[in-house]
C-alpha positions in Angstrom: 0.2 0.2 -0.4 1.3 3.4 -1.0 1.6 6.5 2.0 0.8 10.3 1.5 3.1 11.4 4.6 3.6 14.5 5.2 6.8 15.6 7.2 6.4 19.4 8.6 8.0 22.0 10.7 9.5 25.8 11.0 11.6 27.0 8.6 15.0 25.9 9.0 14.4 22.8 10.7 15.6 20.7 7.6 12.2 20.2 5.7 14.1 20.5 2.4 17.4 18.7 3.5 14.9 15.6 4.7 13.3 15.9 0.8 16.7 15.5 -0.3 17.8 12.6 1.8 14.6 11.0 0.8 14.8 10.8 -2.9 18.5 9.3 -2.3 17.5 6.7 -0.2 14.5 5.3 -3.2 16.5 6.3 -6.1 19.5 4.6 -4.3 17.4 1.0 -4.3 16.5 1.5 -7.8 13.4 3.3 -7.6 12.5 6.4 -10.0 10.5 9.0 -8.6 9.7 12.9 -9.5 10.4 16.0 -7.5 8.4 18.7 -7.3 8.5 22.3 -5.6 7.5 25.8 -5.4 8.8 29.7 -5.1 12.3 28.0 -3.5 14.5 30.2 -1.8 16.6 28.7 -5.1 14.8 30.1 -7.7 12.7 28.4 -10.3 12.7 24.9 -10.6 15.3 23.8 -7.6 15.4 22.2 -4.7 17.7 23.4 -2.1 19.5 22.9 1.0 20.7 25.4 3.3 23.2 22.9 3.9 24.1 24.0 0.3 22.2 21.0 -1.6 20.8 21.5 -4.6 18.4 19.4 -7.2 16.7 19.3 -10.4 12.8 19.7 -9.4 9.7 20.3 -12.0 8.3 24.0 -10.6 4.5 23.5 -9.2 2.5 26.6 -11.0 -1.5 26.7 -10.5 -2.4 25.1 -13.6 -0.4 22.0 -12.2 -3.0 18.6 -12.2 -0.6 16.0 -10.4 -3.4 13.0 -11.5 -2.9 14.3 -15.0 0.7 14.7 -15.1 1.7 11.3 -13.0 -0.8 9.3 -15.8 0.0 11.2 -18.6 4.2 10.4 -17.0 3.2 6.6 -17.0 0.8 6.1 -20.6 4.3 7.3 -22.0 6.2 4.3 -20.5 7.3 6.0 -18.5 7.7 4.9 -14.1 6.8 6.4 -11.4 7.6 4.8 -7.4 7.0 8.2 -5.8 6.5 12.0 -5.4 8.9 14.0 -3.6 6.5 17.0 -3.0 8.2 20.3 -1.2 7.4 23.6 -0.5 4.0 22.2 -0.1 2.0 24.9 1.8 2.2 26.8 -1.4 0.4 24.2 -3.2 -3.3 24.8 -3.7 -5.8 22.1 -1.7 -7.2 21.0 -4.3 -3.4 20.1 -6.1 -2.9 18.1 -2.0 -6.9 15.9 -3.5 -4.6 15.4 -6.4 -2.2 13.7 -5.1 -3.8 11.5 -2.5 -5.5 9.8 -5.4 -1.9 9.2 -6.9 -1.2 7.2 -4.2 -5.4 5.8 -4.0 -5.6 4.3 -7.7 -2.4 4.2 -9.0 -0.3 3.2 -5.3 2.5 5.5 -5.3 4.2 6.8 -2.6 3.7 10.2 -1.8 6.4 12.4 0.4 5.4 15.8 0.8 7.3 18.0 3.1 6.3 22.6 4.5 4.8 24.5 7.3 1.9 25.1 8.6 1.4 28.8 9.7 2.2 31.2 7.4 3.9 34.4 9.3 0.5 35.8 10.7 0.3 32.6 12.7 -2.4 31.0 9.9 -3.1 27.6 8.9 -2.8 27.7 4.9 -5.3 26.0 3.3 -2.6 23.4 1.2 -1.2 21.9 4.6 -4.3 22.2 6.2 -5.6 20.1 3.7 -3.0 17.5 3.5 -3.7 17.1 7.6 -7.2 16.6 6.7 -5.3 13.8 4.1 -2.2 12.9 5.1 -1.6 9.2 6.1 0.6 10.5 8.6 1.8 13.5 9.5 5.8 13.5 11.5 7.3 17.5 12.8 11.1 17.2 12.4 13.0 16.0 15.5 15.6 18.5 14.7 13.5 21.4 16.0 14.7 25.8 15.1 15.3 27.6 18.0 13.7 31.1 18.7 16.5 33.5 20.1 15.4 32.9 23.7 16.9 29.3 23.3 13.4 28.2 23.2 11.4 25.7 20.5 10.1 27.6 17.7 6.5 27.3 17.1 5.7 30.1 14.5 7.8 31.9 11.6 7.5 35.6 11.5 8.2 37.7 8.7 10.3 40.8 9.1 11.0 44.2 6.6 13.7 46.8 7.8 14.5 44.1 10.7 10.7 44.9 12.0 8.3 41.7 12.5 4.9 42.4 10.3 1.6 40.9 10.3 0.1 41.8 7.0 0.6 41.3 3.7 1.1 38.9 1.0 1.3 35.2 2.1 3.4 34.4 -0.1 6.5 36.3 -0.4 9.7 34.7 -0.8 12.8 35.1 1.4 14.6 32.9 4.1 16.0 33.2 7.5 19.3 34.5 6.0 19.6 38.3 6.0 19.1 39.4 2.0 21.9 41.6 0.6 21.1 45.1 1.1 19.0 46.8 -2.1 19.8 49.6 -4.3 16.1 50.3 -4.7 13.4 51.5 -2.0 12.2 48.7 -1.2 11.9 46.8 2.2 14.1 43.9 3.5 12.5 41.6 3.7 13.6 37.9 5.6 12.1 34.9 8.2 12.7 34.4 11.7 11.3 31.8 13.8 10.1 32.3 16.9 8.5 30.8 19.6 5.2 31.4 20.2 5.6 33.8 23.3 7.5 36.0 21.1 5.3 35.9 18.2 2.6 36.8 20.0 4.4 39.5 21.6 6.9 39.8 18.2 9.8 40.4 19.6 12.7 39.3 17.2 15.7 38.5 18.1 16.7 42.4 16.7 14.5 43.8 18.4 15.8 42.1 22.1 19.1 43.1 21.9 17.7 46.9 20.6 16.3 47.3 24.3 19.3 45.0 26.4 16.5 42.1 27.1 17.4 39.3 29.0 14.3 38.1 29.8 11.1 38.8 29.7 9.6 41.6 32.0 6.8 40.4 34.0 3.4 41.6 32.5 2.7 43.3 36.4 4.9 45.4 38.5 
């Protein structure tokens, strides 16, 4: 029996590294897979890890139908044993349904990797659907850490170092600061935070600026 597996964690928890490792493990045993991604930090049609590993991939666009795509490959005489689907939070919910159909009707394993919530702390529509449909959901064991040392559970977006909670849901960025820009566009970056500091919008930069070593008590 094939499975739809959903691996999740915050940014910087090694999801893309695991996706690449999963592909390596299966391909080295003679299985044939296809790799998909969307809005990867390294650019179009590339699956990249922060460790510096990359692999060619098919870009998941709005008009991609996974069911039609895989059936087309098989009809043309191709072989498909599994799919690696990175950055799955950016897929459409209908595409997640198509992946489930590939598993159920074609007995092809699907390994999906993505984050649960956006920078506002809300579920992505695609990951909500993955939670509903996946045979198993596995949280990555490599935990990203908030600046305070606690386990990071939320992804924060910053513009010029200030945490924001409004704006487009999909804005490509990374946890590493981008080079300074010559135009007037704000510098967009991401930071992983524990729930407490995400709720307080307390980033590492803000904590350093205010010389915080511990959170003040809410009374006094």
